[in-house]
Each structure stands twice: as C-alpha cells, then as structure tokens.
Backbone as JSON, one array per atom type, in Angstrom:
{
  "sequence": "MREISNEGNKIFEPMYYETNCTCVNIDEWNQLMKGARKCSYKRLVSQIERELPELYRDLCLNYYNPFESQCKQTKTHYILVHSAIEYFIHK",
  "N": [[118.99, 94.78, 97.69], [120.82, 92.96, 95.33], [122.81, 90.11, 95.62], [125.96, 89.3, 94.31], [128.36, 86.93, 93.46], [131.85, 87.14, 93.16], [134.59, 85.69, 92.47], [134.81, 84.74, 95.15], [134.41, 87.11, 96.5], [131.89, 89.27, 97.75], [129.57, 91.11, 96.01], [127.33, 93.75, 95.93], [124.54, 94.59, 94.15], [122.59, 97.31, 93.55], [119.0, 97.74, 93.33], [117.2, 99.27, 90.59], [115.22, 101.84, 89.09], [113.65, 101.17, 86.06], [111.71, 101.57, 83.9], [108.34, 102.59, 82.95], [104.91, 101.54, 82.33], [103.84, 103.35, 80.51], [105.84, 104.08, 78.86], [106.68, 102.09, 77.18], [106.22, 99.82, 74.4], [103.62, 97.44, 73.47], [104.78, 94.93, 72.99], [107.24, 95.08, 74.35], [106.2, 95.46, 76.92], [104.83, 93.02, 77.32], [107.06, 91.31, 77.38], [108.4, 92.26, 79.67], [106.49, 91.59, 81.58], [106.43, 88.85, 81.51], [106.08, 85.78, 83.08], [105.25, 86.86, 85.5], [104.43, 87.07, 88.95], [102.64, 87.28, 92.07], [103.73, 89.64, 94.58], [104.89, 90.83, 97.77], [103.53, 93.81, 98.68], [104.13, 95.49, 100.86], [106.73, 94.69, 101.6], [108.09, 95.3, 99.23], [107.72, 98.1, 99.05], [109.07, 98.88, 101.35], [111.67, 98.1, 100.67], [112.09, 99.77, 98.46], [112.0, 102.23, 99.75], [114.4, 102.1, 101.19], [116.38, 101.67, 99.17], [115.75, 103.22, 96.9], [115.14, 106.04, 97.58], [114.32, 108.48, 96.4], [112.4, 107.77, 94.49], [110.52, 106.63, 96.18], [109.73, 108.89, 97.63], [108.83, 110.6, 95.51], [106.64, 109.17, 94.49], [105.04, 109.19, 96.65], [104.83, 107.02, 98.49], [104.3, 106.56, 101.11], [101.66, 106.91, 101.6], [98.27, 105.63, 101.36], [97.69, 103.13, 98.9], [95.55, 102.19, 96.49], [96.04, 100.26, 94.59], [97.74, 98.35, 95.51], [97.45, 95.56, 95.72], [97.96, 94.63, 93.21], [100.62, 94.44, 92.67], [103.56, 92.88, 91.42], [106.16, 90.43, 90.66], [108.96, 89.42, 88.66], [111.53, 87.24, 87.41], [113.5, 89.11, 86.98], [112.53, 91.66, 87.58], [110.76, 93.92, 89.78], [107.37, 94.82, 89.94], [105.75, 97.54, 90.49], [102.62, 98.77, 91.11], [101.03, 101.75, 90.85], [98.82, 104.4, 91.07], [97.49, 103.41, 88.84], [99.54, 102.86, 87.08], [102.16, 100.87, 85.92], [105.22, 100.38, 87.34], [108.41, 99.46, 86.48], [110.91, 97.95, 88.13], [114.18, 97.14, 88.23], [115.58, 94.26, 89.62]],
  "CA": [[120.17, 94.64, 96.87], [121.08, 91.62, 94.85], [124.18, 89.69, 95.9], [126.65, 88.65, 93.2], [129.67, 86.44, 93.87], [132.9, 87.41, 92.2], [135.81, 85.06, 92.97], [134.79, 84.72, 96.61], [134.01, 88.42, 97.03], [130.47, 89.57, 97.6], [129.29, 92.41, 95.42], [125.91, 94.02, 96.02], [124.06, 95.43, 93.05], [121.31, 97.9, 93.98], [117.92, 97.75, 92.35], [117.06, 100.58, 89.97], [114.02, 102.09, 88.28], [113.96, 101.0, 84.64], [110.73, 102.24, 83.04], [106.96, 102.33, 83.36], [104.1, 101.02, 81.24], [103.52, 104.39, 79.54], [107.03, 104.35, 78.04], [107.05, 100.92, 76.39], [105.16, 99.33, 73.53], [102.98, 96.24, 73.99], [105.72, 93.81, 72.93], [108.16, 95.27, 75.48], [105.42, 95.24, 78.14], [104.65, 91.57, 77.45], [108.34, 90.73, 77.77], [108.65, 92.63, 81.07], [105.5, 90.92, 82.43], [106.53, 87.41, 81.35], [106.35, 85.03, 84.3], [104.94, 87.67, 86.68], [103.67, 86.48, 90.05], [102.4, 88.25, 93.14], [104.77, 89.9, 95.56], [104.43, 91.58, 98.93], [103.59, 95.26, 98.5], [104.8, 96.1, 102.01], [108.17, 94.43, 101.49], [108.6, 96.05, 98.09], [107.77, 99.53, 99.4], [110.15, 99.02, 102.32], [112.93, 98.02, 99.93], [112.19, 101.0, 97.67], [112.32, 103.31, 100.69], [115.82, 101.98, 101.52], [117.29, 101.69, 98.03], [115.37, 104.25, 95.93], [114.36, 107.01, 98.37], [113.72, 109.51, 95.56], [111.18, 107.19, 93.92], [109.59, 106.51, 97.32], [109.22, 110.24, 97.9], [108.1, 111.12, 94.35], [105.36, 108.48, 94.35], [104.32, 109.32, 97.94], [104.51, 105.65, 98.87], [103.9, 106.5, 102.52], [100.2, 107.03, 101.64], [97.49, 104.48, 100.9], [97.72, 102.85, 97.46], [94.48, 101.22, 96.2], [96.52, 99.29, 93.61], [98.81, 97.55, 96.11], [97.25, 94.12, 95.5], [98.33, 94.3, 91.84], [102.08, 94.41, 92.53], [104.07, 91.58, 91.0], [107.59, 90.33, 90.41], [109.44, 88.42, 87.73], [112.9, 86.88, 87.77], [114.41, 90.26, 86.85], [111.92, 92.95, 87.92], [109.59, 94.15, 90.63], [106.39, 95.62, 89.21], [104.98, 98.32, 91.45], [101.47, 99.42, 90.48], [100.67, 102.94, 91.62], [98.04, 105.32, 90.23], [97.17, 102.65, 87.62], [100.73, 102.81, 86.24], [103.1, 99.83, 86.34], [106.62, 100.82, 87.39], [109.29, 98.29, 86.39], [112.12, 98.2, 88.91], [115.1, 96.03, 88.03], [116.06, 93.69, 90.9]],
  "C": [[120.38, 93.18, 96.52], [122.55, 91.3, 95.07], [124.74, 88.94, 94.7], [128.0, 88.19, 93.71], [130.67, 86.7, 92.76], [134.2, 86.91, 92.81], [135.88, 85.13, 94.5], [134.41, 86.04, 97.25], [132.52, 88.62, 96.8], [130.31, 90.99, 97.08], [127.78, 92.6, 95.48], [125.51, 95.01, 94.94], [122.71, 96.0, 93.45], [120.25, 97.79, 92.89], [117.81, 99.15, 91.77], [115.77, 100.64, 89.17], [114.41, 101.97, 86.82], [113.01, 101.78, 83.75], [109.34, 102.07, 83.64], [106.14, 101.98, 82.12], [103.74, 102.08, 80.19], [104.67, 104.66, 78.57], [107.45, 103.19, 77.16], [105.89, 100.52, 75.49], [104.64, 97.99, 74.08], [103.91, 95.03, 73.97], [106.73, 93.88, 74.09], [107.45, 95.01, 76.81], [105.21, 93.75, 78.38], [105.93, 90.88, 77.9], [108.65, 91.04, 79.24], [107.71, 91.9, 82.03], [105.6, 89.39, 82.39], [106.91, 86.73, 82.67], [106.02, 85.77, 85.59], [104.09, 86.9, 87.68], [103.54, 87.51, 91.15], [103.63, 88.45, 94.0], [104.18, 90.75, 96.68], [104.62, 93.08, 98.68], [104.38, 95.91, 99.63], [106.31, 95.89, 101.95], [108.79, 95.23, 100.36], [108.73, 97.53, 98.43], [108.89, 99.78, 100.41], [111.52, 98.99, 101.64], [113.14, 99.27, 99.08], [112.58, 102.17, 98.57], [113.82, 103.3, 101.03], [116.72, 102.25, 100.32], [117.0, 102.78, 96.99], [114.55, 105.34, 96.64], [113.71, 108.11, 97.53], [112.41, 109.02, 94.95], [110.12, 107.06, 95.0], [108.93, 107.85, 97.6], [108.36, 110.76, 96.74], [106.74, 110.47, 94.15], [104.51, 108.54, 95.61], [103.88, 107.95, 98.44], [104.19, 105.49, 100.36], [102.39, 106.64, 102.68], [99.55, 105.76, 101.08], [97.53, 104.36, 99.38], [96.64, 101.81, 97.16], [94.9, 100.13, 95.21], [97.55, 98.32, 94.2], [98.67, 96.06, 95.86], [97.66, 93.68, 94.1], [99.84, 94.25, 91.62], [102.55, 92.99, 92.25], [105.59, 91.6, 90.94], [107.85, 89.25, 89.38], [110.84, 88.04, 88.19], [113.82, 88.1, 87.8], [113.85, 91.57, 87.38], [110.88, 92.83, 89.03], [108.66, 95.03, 89.82], [105.49, 96.28, 90.24], [103.85, 99.01, 90.7], [101.03, 100.54, 91.4], [99.98, 103.9, 90.67], [97.75, 104.72, 88.86], [98.32, 102.63, 86.62], [101.64, 101.73, 86.79], [104.52, 100.38, 86.22], [107.49, 99.58, 87.43], [110.62, 98.65, 87.04], [113.0, 96.96, 88.79], [115.63, 95.57, 89.39], [117.54, 93.88, 91.06]]
}
C-alpha cells in the first residue's frame, strides 16, 4: 500500500491491477514501460498475495514462473511478467 499524507493524517491507497500488454497499443505500452527498472519478484508476489489475493490465485503465483527475472517497476507501476504477458499493477 502506498502512504499518502493528508493534513497530518495517513491514508493508505492499495495497489490495483490496471491492464496487461494484450489490452494496450504500442504507444500506451511504451508510456507504461517508460523508466522501467528491475524489481524483486519475490517481494512483488508477496505484496500481490496480501493486497490482490484474487490476482494471486488467478495467476497461480504460488507456482514456478520462468519469467520472474523479467519483472520491473516504474514510478507508478509494478510490471509482473507471467506466461509471457506483462501485467501492469498500479502502485
């Protein structure tokens, strides 16, 4: 969850699934990938398990993923690669 300050109060905004690479055109994909850098697959999957349990279950993230080394993050998104599909999860 992302912490947001609001006049001294802490508000936590949960991450959410936004889209995947099969649902966007190349211009949108390039924008989503802008500034992408590596991220920890294990940490990302753990966070998805806590915050997006339906996605964790639907993608069977408890099993081996040969694409785990391709996961990335940008300032606004986590990019989970699973079954050769990039899933864009808003931070």
